SEMAR-552318 format. One record per atom (N, C-alpha, C): chain; atom name; residue in three letters; x, y, z. Coordinates in nm, 2 decimals. Each point is the difference from the previous one (the first is absolute). Layout:
N
+-------+-------+------+--------+--------+--------+
: vexlo : fitor : zaro :      X :      Y :      Z :
+-------+-------+------+--------+--------+--------+
:     A :    CA :  ala :      X :      Y :      Z :
...
+-------+-------+------+--------+--------+--------+
This chain:
94
+-------+-------+------+--------+--------+--------+
: vexlo : fitor : zaro :      X :      Y :      Z :
+-------+-------+------+--------+--------+--------+
:     A :     N :  met :   0.09 :  -0.14 :  -0.01 :
:     A :    CA :  met :  -0.08 :   0.15 :   0.01 :
:     A :     C :  met :   0.08 :   0.11 :  -0.02 :
:     A :     N :  thr :  -0.03 :   0.10 :  -0.06 :
:     A :    CA :  thr :   0.08 :   0.12 :  -0.04 :
:     A :     C :  thr :  -0.05 :   0.10 :   0.12 :
:     A :     N :  arg :   0.07 :   0.11 :   0.00 :
:     A :    CA :  arg :  -0.07 :   0.11 :   0.11 :
:     A :     C :  arg :  -0.12 :   0.06 :  -0.07 :
:     A :     N :  ser :  -0.01 :   0.04 :  -0.13 :
:     A :    CA :  ser :  -0.10 :   0.04 :  -0.06 :
:     A :     C :  ser :  -0.13 :  -0.10 :   0.02 :
:     A :     N :  glu :   0.02 :  -0.16 :  -0.03 :
:     A :    CA :  glu :  -0.12 :  -0.06 :   0.04 :
:     A :     C :  glu :  -0.04 :  -0.02 :   0.15 :
:     A :     N :  leu :   0.10 :   0.03 :   0.09 :
:     A :    CA :  leu :  -0.05 :   0.00 :   0.13 :
:     A :     C :  leu :  -0.07 :   0.13 :   0.03 :
:     A :     N :  ile :   0.04 :   0.11 :  -0.05 :
:     A :    CA :  ile :  -0.07 :   0.14 :   0.01 :
:     A :     C :  ile :  -0.15 :  -0.03 :  -0.04 :
:     A :     N :  glu :  -0.05 :  -0.10 :  -0.13 :
:     A :    CA :  glu :  -0.09 :   0.03 :  -0.07 :
:     A :     C :  glu :  -0.07 :  -0.10 :   0.08 :
:     A :     N :  leu :   0.02 :  -0.10 :   0.05 :
:     A :    CA :  leu :  -0.05 :  -0.10 :   0.10 :
:     A :     C :  leu :  -0.05 :   0.09 :   0.13 :
:     A :     N :  val :   0.09 :   0.05 :   0.06 :
:     A :    CA :  val :  -0.07 :   0.09 :   0.11 :
:     A :     C :  val :  -0.10 :   0.09 :  -0.03 :
:     A :     N :  thr :   0.00 :   0.06 :  -0.12 :
:     A :    CA :  thr :  -0.09 :   0.11 :  -0.03 :
:     A :     C :  thr :  -0.15 :  -0.05 :  -0.01 :
:     A :     N :  gln :   0.02 :  -0.14 :  -0.09 :
:     A :    CA :  gln :  -0.13 :  -0.06 :   0.01 :
:     A :     C :  gln :  -0.06 :  -0.05 :   0.10 :
:     A :     N :  arg :   0.09 :  -0.01 :   0.11 :
:     A :    CA :  arg :  -0.04 :  -0.08 :   0.13 :
:     A :     C :  arg :  -0.05 :   0.11 :   0.11 :
:     A :     N :  thr :   0.03 :   0.11 :  -0.03 :
:     A :    CA :  thr :  -0.04 :   0.14 :   0.06 :
:     A :     C :  thr :  -0.06 :   0.11 :  -0.07 :
:     A :     N :  pro :  -0.13 :  -0.05 :  -0.02 :
:     A :    CA :  pro :  -0.10 :   0.11 :  -0.06 :
:     A :     C :  pro :   0.01 :   0.14 :   0.02 :
:     A :     N :  gly :   0.02 :   0.04 :   0.12 :
:     A :    CA :  gly :  -0.01 :   0.13 :   0.04 :
:     A :     C :  gly :   0.12 :   0.07 :  -0.04 :
:     A :     N :  leu :   0.14 :  -0.06 :  -0.05 :
:     A :    CA :  leu :   0.12 :   0.04 :  -0.06 :
:     A :     C :  leu :   0.01 :   0.03 :  -0.13 :
:     A :     N :  thr :   0.07 :   0.10 :  -0.05 :
:     A :    CA :  thr :   0.03 :   0.01 :  -0.14 :
:     A :     C :  thr :   0.11 :  -0.08 :  -0.02 :
:     A :     N :  arg :   0.04 :  -0.01 :  -0.11 :
:     A :    CA :  arg :   0.13 :  -0.04 :  -0.05 :
:     A :     C :  arg :   0.11 :   0.05 :   0.05 :
:     A :     N :  val :   0.01 :   0.12 :  -0.02 :
:     A :    CA :  val :   0.11 :   0.11 :   0.08 :
:     A :     C :  val :   0.01 :  -0.02 :   0.10 :
:     A :     N :  gln :  -0.11 :   0.01 :   0.09 :
:     A :    CA :  gln :   0.03 :  -0.01 :   0.16 :
:     A :     C :  gln :   0.06 :  -0.13 :   0.02 :
:     A :     N :  thr :  -0.07 :  -0.11 :  -0.06 :
:     A :    CA :  thr :   0.07 :  -0.14 :   0.03 :
:     A :     C :  thr :   0.14 :   0.01 :  -0.02 :
:     A :     N :  glu :   0.04 :   0.03 :  -0.11 :
:     A :    CA :  glu :   0.14 :   0.03 :  -0.06 :
:     A :     C :  glu :   0.10 :   0.06 :   0.11 :
:     A :     N :  ile :  -0.08 :   0.11 :   0.06 :
:     A :    CA :  ile :   0.09 :   0.08 :   0.11 :
:     A :     C :  ile :   0.02 :  -0.10 :   0.11 :
:     A :     N :  ile :  -0.12 :  -0.08 :   0.05 :
:     A :    CA :  ile :  -0.02 :  -0.07 :   0.09 :
:     A :     C :  ile :   0.13 :  -0.11 :   0.01 :
:     A :     N :  val :   0.00 :  -0.06 :  -0.11 :
:     A :    CA :  val :   0.09 :  -0.13 :  -0.04 :
:     A :     C :  val :   0.13 :   0.04 :  -0.01 :
:     A :     N :  glu :   0.03 :   0.12 :  -0.06 :
:     A :    CA :  glu :   0.13 :   0.04 :   0.01 :
:     A :     C :  glu :   0.06 :   0.04 :   0.15 :
:     A :     N :  ala :  -0.09 :   0.06 :   0.07 :
:     A :    CA :  ala :   0.05 :   0.04 :   0.13 :
:     A :     C :  ala :   0.01 :  -0.10 :   0.08 :
:     A :     N :  phe :  -0.08 :  -0.13 :  -0.03 :
:     A :    CA :  phe :   0.04 :  -0.12 :   0.07 :
:     A :     C :  phe :   0.14 :  -0.02 :   0.00 :
:     A :     N :  phe :   0.02 :  -0.04 :  -0.14 :
:     A :    CA :  phe :   0.15 :  -0.07 :  -0.05 :
:     A :     C :  phe :   0.13 :   0.09 :   0.05 :
:     A :     N :  gln :  -0.05 :   0.13 :  -0.02 :
:     A :    CA :  gln :   0.09 :   0.10 :   0.05 :
:     A :     C :  gln :   0.04 :   0.01 :   0.16 :
:     A :     N :  ser :  -0.12 :  -0.04 :   0.07 :
:     A :    CA :  ser :   0.01 :  -0.01 :   0.13 :
:     A :     C :  ser :   0.11 :  -0.12 :   0.03 :
:     A :     N :  ile :  -0.04 :  -0.10 :  -0.07 :
:     A :    CA :  ile :   0.08 :  -0.12 :   0.04 :
:     A :     C :  ile :   0.15 :   0.01 :  -0.07 :
:     A :     N :  ile :   0.02 :   0.05 :  -0.09 :
:     A :    CA :  ile :   0.15 :   0.03 :  -0.07 :
:     A :     C :  ile :   0.09 :   0.12 :   0.11 :
:     A :     N :  asp :  -0.11 :   0.07 :   0.08 :
:     A :    CA :  asp :   0.08 :   0.12 :   0.09 :
:     A :     C :  asp :   0.02 :  -0.07 :   0.09 :
:     A :     N :  ala :  -0.07 :  -0.11 :   0.10 :
:     A :    CA :  ala :   0.01 :  -0.05 :   0.10 :
:     A :     C :  ala :   0.14 :  -0.11 :  -0.02 :
:     A :     N :  leu :   0.00 :  -0.06 :  -0.13 :
:     A :    CA :  leu :   0.10 :  -0.11 :   0.01 :
:     A :     C :  leu :   0.16 :   0.11 :  -0.05 :
:     A :     N :  thr :  -0.04 :   0.11 :  -0.05 :
:     A :    CA :  thr :   0.13 :   0.09 :   0.02 :
:     A :     C :  thr :   0.04 :   0.01 :   0.13 :
:     A :     N :  arg :  -0.09 :   0.03 :   0.10 :
:     A :    CA :  arg :   0.06 :   0.04 :   0.13 :
:     A :     C :  arg :   0.06 :  -0.13 :   0.06 :
:     A :     N :  gly :  -0.04 :  -0.12 :  -0.05 :
:     A :    CA :  gly :   0.04 :  -0.14 :   0.07 :
:     A :     C :  gly :  -0.09 :  -0.04 :   0.09 :
:     A :     N :  glu :  -0.14 :   0.03 :  -0.03 :
:     A :    CA :  glu :  -0.08 :  -0.05 :   0.09 :
:     A :     C :  glu :  -0.08 :  -0.13 :  -0.07 :
:     A :     N :  lys :  -0.06 :  -0.06 :   0.10 :
:     A :    CA :  lys :  -0.07 :  -0.12 :  -0.05 :
:     A :     C :  lys :  -0.14 :   0.00 :  -0.05 :
:     A :     N :  ile :  -0.07 :  -0.03 :  -0.09 :
:     A :    CA :  ile :  -0.13 :   0.04 :  -0.04 :
:     A :     C :  ile :  -0.10 :  -0.15 :   0.01 :
:     A :     N :  glu :  -0.10 :   0.02 :   0.09 :
:     A :    CA :  glu :  -0.05 :  -0.14 :   0.04 :
:     A :     C :  glu :  -0.15 :   0.04 :  -0.03 :
:     A :     N :  val :  -0.05 :  -0.06 :  -0.10 :
:     A :    CA :  val :  -0.15 :  -0.02 :  -0.05 :
:     A :     C :  val :  -0.07 :  -0.15 :   0.04 :
:     A :     N :  arg :  -0.06 :   0.03 :   0.10 :
:     A :    CA :  arg :  -0.07 :  -0.12 :   0.10 :
:     A :     C :  arg :  -0.07 :  -0.08 :  -0.11 :
:     A :     N :  gly :   0.01 :  -0.13 :  -0.01 :
:     A :    CA :  gly :  -0.06 :  -0.09 :  -0.09 :
:     A :     C :  gly :   0.04 :   0.01 :  -0.16 :
:     A :     N :  phe :   0.11 :   0.10 :  -0.01 :
:     A :    CA :  phe :   0.07 :  -0.02 :  -0.14 :
:     A :     C :  phe :   0.14 :  -0.03 :  -0.01 :
:     A :     N :  gly :   0.08 :   0.07 :   0.13 :
:     A :    CA :  gly :   0.16 :  -0.03 :  -0.04 :
:     A :     C :  gly :   0.06 :   0.12 :   0.09 :
:     A :     N :  asn :   0.11 :  -0.02 :   0.00 :
:     A :    CA :  asn :   0.12 :   0.07 :   0.05 :
:     A :     C :  asn :   0.12 :   0.06 :  -0.10 :
:     A :     N :  phe :   0.03 :   0.11 :  -0.02 :
:     A :    CA :  phe :   0.09 :   0.05 :  -0.09 :
:     A :     C :  phe :   0.10 :   0.06 :   0.12 :
:     A :     N :  arg :   0.14 :  -0.06 :  -0.04 :
:     A :    CA :  arg :   0.08 :   0.06 :   0.08 :
:     A :     C :  arg :   0.14 :   0.01 :  -0.08 :
:     A :     N :  leu :   0.10 :   0.07 :   0.01 :
:     A :    CA :  leu :   0.13 :  -0.02 :  -0.05 :
:     A :     C :  leu :   0.10 :  -0.06 :   0.09 :
:     A :     N :  thr :   0.10 :  -0.09 :  -0.10 :
:     A :    CA :  thr :   0.08 :  -0.09 :   0.04 :
:     A :     C :  thr :   0.17 :   0.06 :  -0.05 :
:     A :     N :  lys :   0.07 :   0.00 :   0.10 :
:     A :    CA :  lys :   0.16 :   0.03 :  -0.07 :
:     A :     C :  lys :   0.08 :  -0.11 :  -0.06 :
:     A :     N :  arg :  -0.01 :   0.00 :  -0.08 :
:     A :    CA :  arg :   0.10 :  -0.09 :  -0.07 :
:     A :     C :  arg :   0.13 :   0.02 :  -0.01 :
:     A :     N :  ser :   0.11 :  -0.07 :   0.06 :
:     A :    CA :  ser :   0.15 :   0.02 :   0.03 :
:     A :     C :  ser :   0.05 :   0.00 :  -0.18 :
:     A :     N :  pro :   0.12 :   0.10 :   0.04 :
:     A :    CA :  pro :   0.10 :   0.01 :  -0.16 :
:     A :     C :  pro :   0.02 :  -0.16 :   0.00 :
:     A :     N :  arg :   0.05 :  -0.03 :  -0.11 :
:     A :    CA :  arg :   0.07 :  -0.13 :  -0.06 :
:     A :     C :  arg :   0.05 :  -0.01 :  -0.11 :
:     A :     N :  lys :   0.08 :  -0.12 :  -0.03 :
:     A :    CA :  lys :   0.07 :   0.02 :  -0.13 :
:     A :     C :  lys :  -0.08 :  -0.13 :  -0.05 :
:     A :     N :  ala :  -0.02 :   0.04 :  -0.15 :
:     A :    CA :  ala :  -0.07 :  -0.13 :  -0.12 :
:     A :     C :  ala :   0.08 :   0.03 :  -0.12 :
:     A :     N :  arg :  -0.07 :  -0.10 :  -0.09 :
:     A :    CA :  arg :   0.08 :  -0.03 :  -0.07 :
:     A :     C :  arg :  -0.11 :   0.05 :  -0.14 :
:     A :     N :  asn :   0.06 :   0.09 :  -0.10 :
:     A :    CA :  asn :  -0.05 :   0.02 :  -0.13 :
:     A :     C :  asn :   0.00 :  -0.13 :  -0.07 :
:     A :     N :  pro :  -0.14 :  -0.06 :  -0.02 :
:     A :    CA :  pro :   0.00 :  -0.13 :  -0.09 :
:     A :     C :  pro :   0.04 :   0.00 :  -0.14 :
:     A :     N :  lys :   0.02 :   0.17 :  -0.05 :
:     A :    CA :  lys :   0.03 :  -0.06 :  -0.15 :
:     A :     C :  lys :   0.16 :   0.03 :  -0.03 :
:     A :     N :  thr :   0.05 :   0.06 :   0.09 :
:     A :    CA :  thr :   0.15 :   0.01 :  -0.02 :
:     A :     C :  thr :   0.07 :  -0.05 :   0.14 :
:     A :     N :  gly :  -0.05 :  -0.06 :   0.10 :
:     A :    CA :  gly :   0.07 :  -0.08 :   0.09 :
:     A :     C :  gly :   0.07 :   0.07 :   0.11 :
:     A :     N :  asp :  -0.02 :   0.16 :  -0.02 :
:     A :    CA :  asp :   0.10 :   0.11 :   0.09 :
:     A :     C :  asp :  -0.08 :  -0.02 :   0.12 :
:     A :     N :  ile :   0.07 :   0.03 :   0.11 :
:     A :    CA :  ile :  -0.05 :   0.02 :   0.12 :
:     A :     C :  ile :  -0.02 :   0.13 :   0.02 :
:     A :     N :  val :  -0.14 :   0.05 :   0.07 :
:     A :    CA :  val :  -0.04 :   0.14 :   0.00 :
:     A :     C :  val :  -0.07 :   0.01 :   0.13 :
:     A :     N :  asp :   0.04 :   0.12 :   0.06 :
:     A :    CA :  asp :  -0.07 :   0.06 :   0.15 :
:     A :     C :  asp :  -0.11 :   0.04 :  -0.05 :
:     A :     N :  val :  -0.11 :  -0.07 :   0.13 :
:     A :    CA :  val :  -0.14 :   0.07 :  -0.02 :
:     A :     C :  val :  -0.02 :   0.04 :   0.14 :
:     A :     N :  pro :  -0.02 :   0.15 :  -0.01 :
:     A :    CA :  pro :  -0.02 :   0.07 :   0.10 :
:     A :     C :  pro :  -0.12 :  -0.05 :   0.12 :
:     A :     N :  ala :   0.01 :   0.06 :   0.09 :
:     A :    CA :  ala :  -0.12 :  -0.03 :   0.12 :
:     A :     C :  ala :  -0.11 :   0.08 :  -0.08 :
:     A :     N :  lys :  -0.14 :  -0.07 :   0.03 :
:     A :    CA :  lys :  -0.10 :   0.09 :  -0.06 :
:     A :     C :  lys :  -0.13 :  -0.05 :   0.11 :
:     A :     N :  asn :  -0.10 :   0.08 :  -0.01 :
:     A :    CA :  asn :  -0.15 :  -0.01 :   0.07 :
:     A :     C :  asn :  -0.04 :  -0.11 :  -0.11 :
:     A :     N :  val :  -0.09 :  -0.08 :   0.06 :
:     A :    CA :  val :  -0.09 :  -0.08 :  -0.07 :
:     A :     C :  val :  -0.16 :   0.00 :   0.07 :
:     A :     N :  leu :  -0.09 :   0.02 :  -0.08 :
:     A :    CA :  leu :  -0.14 :  -0.01 :   0.04 :
:     A :     C :  leu :  -0.03 :  -0.13 :   0.04 :
:     A :     N :  his :  -0.06 :  -0.04 :   0.12 :
:     A :    CA :  his :  -0.03 :  -0.15 :   0.03 :
:     A :     C :  his :  -0.18 :   0.03 :   0.03 :
:     A :     N :  phe :  -0.04 :  -0.10 :  -0.07 :
:     A :    CA :  phe :  -0.16 :  -0.01 :   0.06 :
:     A :     C :  phe :  -0.04 :  -0.13 :   0.04 :
:     A :     N :  lys :  -0.09 :  -0.01 :   0.11 :
:     A :    CA :  lys :  -0.02 :  -0.12 :   0.05 :
:     A :     C :  lys :  -0.15 :   0.02 :  -0.01 :
:     A :     N :  met :  -0.07 :  -0.07 :  -0.04 :
:     A :    CA :  met :  -0.14 :  -0.01 :  -0.02 :
:     A :     C :  met :  -0.07 :  -0.03 :   0.14 :
:     A :     N :  gly :  -0.12 :   0.05 :  -0.01 :
:     A :    CA :  gly :  -0.09 :  -0.03 :   0.17 :
:     A :     C :  gly :  -0.06 :  -0.13 :  -0.05 :
:     A :     N :  lys :  -0.07 :  -0.04 :   0.13 :
:     A :    CA :  lys :  -0.05 :  -0.13 :   0.02 :
:     A :     C :  lys :  -0.11 :  -0.01 :  -0.07 :
:     A :     N :  glu :  -0.08 :   0.10 :  -0.04 :
:     A :    CA :  glu :  -0.15 :   0.01 :  -0.05 :
:     A :     C :  glu :   0.05 :  -0.02 :  -0.14 :
:     A :     N :  leu :   0.08 :   0.05 :  -0.08 :
:     A :    CA :  leu :   0.05 :   0.04 :  -0.13 :
:     A :     C :  leu :   0.06 :  -0.15 :  -0.05 :
:     A :     N :  arg :   0.10 :  -0.06 :   0.11 :
:     A :    CA :  arg :   0.05 :  -0.12 :  -0.03 :
:     A :     C :  arg :  -0.13 :  -0.11 :  -0.02 :
:     A :     N :  glu :  -0.08 :  -0.01 :   0.10 :
:     A :    CA :  glu :  -0.11 :  -0.08 :   0.00 :
:     A :     C :  glu :  -0.09 :  -0.01 :  -0.10 :
:     A :     N :  leu :  -0.01 :   0.13 :  -0.06 :
:     A :    CA :  leu :  -0.11 :   0.04 :  -0.13 :
:     A :     C :  leu :   0.08 :  -0.08 :  -0.14 :
:     A :     N :  ile :   0.16 :   0.05 :   0.00 :
:     A :    CA :  ile :   0.07 :  -0.03 :  -0.12 :
:     A :     C :  ile :  -0.02 :  -0.16 :   0.02 :
:     A :     N :  asn :   0.03 :  -0.05 :   0.10 :
:     A :    CA :  asn :   0.03 :  -0.14 :   0.01 :
:     A :     C :  asn :  -0.12 :  -0.11 :  -0.02 :
:     A :     N :  lys :  -0.13 :   0.07 :   0.02 :
:     A :    CA :  lys :  -0.13 :  -0.05 :   0.02 :
:     A :     C :  lys :   0.01 :  -0.14 :  -0.11 :
:     A :     N :  lys :  -0.05 :  -0.10 :   0.04 :
:     A :    CA :  lys :  -0.03 :  -0.08 :  -0.10 :
:     A :     C :  lys :  -0.13 :   0.00 :  -0.06 :
:     A :     N :  arg :   0.00 :  -0.01 :  -0.14 :
:     A :    CA :  arg :  -0.12 :  -0.01 :  -0.10 :
:     A :     C :  arg :  -0.05 :  -0.10 :  -0.03 :
+-------+-------+------+--------+--------+--------+
């Protein structure tokens, strides 16, 4: 699902809001998540899951094409752990 498809779906489910208003709300929601992660905070959406940053240490790796050893710098990686309700819905047997 793309961002525009999400906005369209939310617009259909909220008859009191226009598409422009819905777009502002969705953009504000995503920006809030981005801002919190940038500050190093953990995002928890009950029933859906948790977003958090984990630090990946610097390491040495090999370029598969040339075989040369390269240094990979330390970086932050986004980690998502789904909530119990979401996991049960996804794994429900049909």
